C-alpha angles and dihedrals in degrees: 000000000000115000092230089053091054093045089055090049091051091050092051091045091053089051091050090048090062090068110102097187132060092228092055091048092050091051092051092047092049093047090048092051092049090051093051099042141032092243113147093205132021125193133186112219124190122205118229107182091316090314114108137227123199101222103171143349137185136189127222111259093026122097093199119092120201110229122189113211096191122077095222116148113259119263121234092258093051099059136016090249095173088063099038094053091054095056102047091112095051117112095184132061114282121212117198118196102200091196089069104038126106129261092264092063093041088056091061108123094228093049092048091049100048102022098212119186097209136019122192122191124196110194115229105211135171098204104305095341115103108223095175145282142278106224119203117193131199127184093180123084092250118082128206111271124249089237092058090053094053095083094049089046090055095058096033093101091052091048088052091053093048093048090048092052097044092044088056097039096051097064093043091052090051092051092048091052094048101038100044097052094240099321089169119047122225089254091052091052091051091050090047090053091049091051090050092052093048091047090056090059097051120105103201141030091245091055091045093052092049092047094050092044092053093049106035097060088072090071106020140030101256101165087154123028130174141162121208119202125200117248102202095193096052094032094228143112114248123204106195100169116026117173126206125172090344096308129109115237125213122274112276138168143187131212118245087233093063103106097186095063121096090209093059091042091054091045098046096043096037087224131130117249113216119182127165097173112032099194094050101037105035093089090056084072102026108027094185094042114165118175097231100131116090112256119235108208132350127332113269136202105194122051138175121186118183126183118238109225127197126169089354089301129109110243099170149323136258125209138186119189137182134193088223121088119239091015096145138058136194090269090058089056090054090047093054092045091052091046090051089060090060091044090053091056093047094047089047087055091051092051092046090051091049091048089051091052091046090049090049091051091045089047089050092051091045090047091052090049090048090047089051091048091046090048090050091045090048091049090048092048091047090049091048090052091051091044090051090053092047094049098043092046090067120088093184117091091211092049090048090054096048093041088054091050094048092049095043093049090066092056106033132039097235114153089177122051132168139169120196124196122200112241103206096190095053097032092231139114110246111210098219097176122026114169129172121183090341095309120118112230123207118273117262140176132232121204114241088226093062099104092175091078123091088211092059091046090052092048096047099042097037087224130139113241115206117177124177096178114027095194096054099033103039094088091052088068101030106027092167096049129078123224116225104236099168090115105025094174090064092053120098106240099198118050136175123187120183127180118239107226126193137174094281097043137274113359100181141289142282125211137186121189138185133192092226128084117252090004097153125068127201089261090057090052091050091049090051091048091055093047089049089056091051091048090050091053092046092048090050089056093043094048090048092057102028107035100202090238098141129065123267093256091063095044100101095058092040094053092058091049092049090048089058090048091051091053090050091050094048093094090048092052092049090049090049090054090050089049091053090050090048091052089054090052091047091052090050092050093047093049089063095049113100101177131062091232092056091045092052092046092049093048092049093050091053098040091050088058092053104044146356103294099169086147118031134168145157117208119201118212119233110200093191095051095033094224141103116246117210109204121178098004113171132211122181090345095307124114112239124218117261114276137171137220118209113235091225093054103106091188092067115088090206092058092046091048095052100035094049094033087233130151112230116205115172122179095177118022092202094061110017099050092079089068088069108024119057101221135128094205114107112239113223127184109261112193114312111345132152116273099186117049135175124188118179126181119240112218139156120195093338090311115131112234103163141261138293122211137185121185136185132194089222127082121246091011098150128067126204089255091055092047089051091049090051090051090057092045088050090057091050091044093051092053092045094048092047090051091046093049091049091047092050089048091051090048091052091048090048091053091047091050092048091050092047092046091051091051092048091048091050090049091050091048089052089049087053090056089051092048091047091051091055095049117089117269109258092215089055090051090050091053091053096038108023092176097062142097138193124208107189120169116169118209092220134019090284125034138229090201115077141160130225129204133182137164128197137141093007090305123120118200117202124178138171116199131195115196114205089235131065131213121012097351089051092048090053090051090049090056091049091047093050091050092050092049089055092046094049099041106027100033105027092034095222105161108170110095095222091051091047089056092048090052092045090053092052094046095047091051092050096038093054093038088232096162090065109029131046096258114140101174112142143173132225108208135189109193129184127184116197108203106192091178093061092029092235142122118214124197134191127172134197106208089330141096135217127222117223128187118193130161090356092303126119122223134183113211108199123210129207112297094235130097127225110259121339095136092270125138107245112189094162112091118228111262126225129216121201127202133180118245089221089079091077087217132167121235130201126195118187146161124232096255096091098056092040093058112119118224145098126097093301094047093234136136118286089236133220094255093053091046093053091046089053090055091049095045090057094047094115094059124091118250098265091051090045089059090051090050091050092047094045094049090051095048093045090051092052091046105156095353104125096193122073109213100213144344111288127213127168121171123184130180147158119221097221114100 
């Protein structure tokens, strides 16, 4: 933690320590928390054996803090107890996002009452003891940040200590006041409080003794006053600033083992010593008292010693003494005890400050050590970077080896150093660099079959070998080999072997050795690992350009020759790099091409920059037609007409290339073509024809795409590098063409689908016109039933819900019908249903609603041939017949109900629970309900679509009960306004829901004209 941060914490803690009451401390803590965070509410919670007491709380923007004097356990609506009880073991701040908790937490009475969004708890602990919590509450959607809680978290342990002390002091003060009949006067208590405040501001024990001495004599005879502080290290009490008769006495101390000292007795027993006549009473405390200790100051008669307690531990003692006998009373004992509580807080502050300084000094020392280590590590890393550049810049294996040794010798104490390189042709390990104590030894070779060598073991197993004592550890690595120990002093004691690994496998080994035991540290091993990596890279480069094909004795001459070759190949390498970059650019360009034409054009532009592409073409394979289509082929800069090559034409190089998946590379058409075409005829140049030809197959995942060809009128036009480049371009082209073909196919399918969809939509719209023409005219219905409305909202363009209306012989027939299908199938059923209504009522003259439904059921079953096929289409029908001649209304329902409102009362008239059709056996006859028209009632027929609609905040169905209540609540409105209310309620319920669940139909009417 930053020093300034801790200094600020110490300053605030000292300020908090000045508070002598728990209420004052709670207010300061709450105000501090509000100033450091954005918390809207802060509460102080005290733990009582894992039960909790709300001690104080304060709101942002209000200066007043609510403090609760009683220690009653919190009620369920005062604290979120379900949360608090789960975090009693936590030692770190706990943040609770109440938007993400489970139902059990959300059911907490406090959380339900106040609906906070976030709760943050900072544990207040004195070591492992939980004193309580600070609870921070937010109702907004932004929580306090972890950073803003850091400061409060720093001083949380000190707050816990202060709360613990004041929570214990307060009751004892109250008891003293009530049980001692006013032992301390009001003035004494005021003086005591002033002393406590001044003590809190002191910065040393000497200053604290002088401060107390100057103040306390106003209320007590303190001729001699001293404060002893425990020195843990020396196990003694130290008195740095004793005062007697206004003069400071020298520093003195006493060991905790001295049994004849009142100070040590008070400290060790934690008990107050009270003597009013020293000579008579001393043996009450020390029976074998012998005055052997040197006396500091004058002889005294009256003495009080009180222990100073902090965190339930004794940290010192306080004493007042007088040369007069009987100088002190019981009230003085209480006074000294109370004063010792303030001293404990102040001394605790001193120790905390000292610890802070010690920590700062320790931190400074640690920081310097870390800086030194970092500096060394940085220097090592920098050196490794430079070493890596030096090593990898060499293309000579010998130079690589000696460069590695020279660099390594500056970092590691390695008197012995070797690098071995595997000679694949000879099957041996050539020791390229072998150095001992700075002297280069002659090269040598080790057989790869010599399993008694650590170097061969390292090479074969690819394992690091680290030995700190060769004599004791050798057999751990080579149990079947014997170490020659005839001259142990000449043996290296510490050995490291590391394999040198390149792109193609293990290249060799590197070893460093020292004559001392445990000579190499972990850092040395890490340095060697890095250098081994650099050597591996360098050897890869060297082996690429050198080969290691000649024996070691010829190496010096060979290296110079290979160096010359490398310089000659430099331009080729640079060009190869540019070609790789170009391939990357080509791939990027092709990936954005979505048509075969653009792919072919892009490939041609790039190939023409890389090689002679006087003739260029890409042929695309057609599996259905079994030929290769060349689109956009180019010769001498001119685009050729489209042409095809038959796959079965064995005289076409393109067909042979693709069919046999064979690359065709011809440098001279007059001689090389016979390698690909089986013909005895001699091919002679006729006019101007290509001499150099390349055909490469285009494939993706065994899928035939086509061929790519470049041709030149010159012989030997294409190098191996150019052929290799064209291979890579062929791979990229195949993928791009395949993607383009698939994209074009998808685009065609998309256009076909759009065309088909448009035709279907137009057909459905026409079907809607047909359906609309068959439904009754709403104006006609209004003329017959002026007090009526219809709310009809199809789910799709056409509807499976429809209404039917007919009038004849003073009878009015009204029906609402719900087909069990939506959309076009439902519309077809509506046409069938309308036709059958006309047949049954208008032709067969059946007028009773129950009989109409029976007839409809028979006709639907026959009409749809449901007794034979698997058709289950059905209708739910509500049917009313208004008979003005008999002054009645008759109702029958097939799996539906009707709502009726009469005399302000709401009735549900249930139909028969069976649908029309559906291939179900229906033995129950349809029932009929009859009502008098004199009731002046309102009637509502409806399908189930309205109450099935999903919406609202909870995204649930509207519900039948809510639908019927809505009808009843709007009973006082006229029919046109009723329709508006029904429509508005439906639209409000859907809100932003884009999908209508079902067709909706609601029909309401009154029978009066």
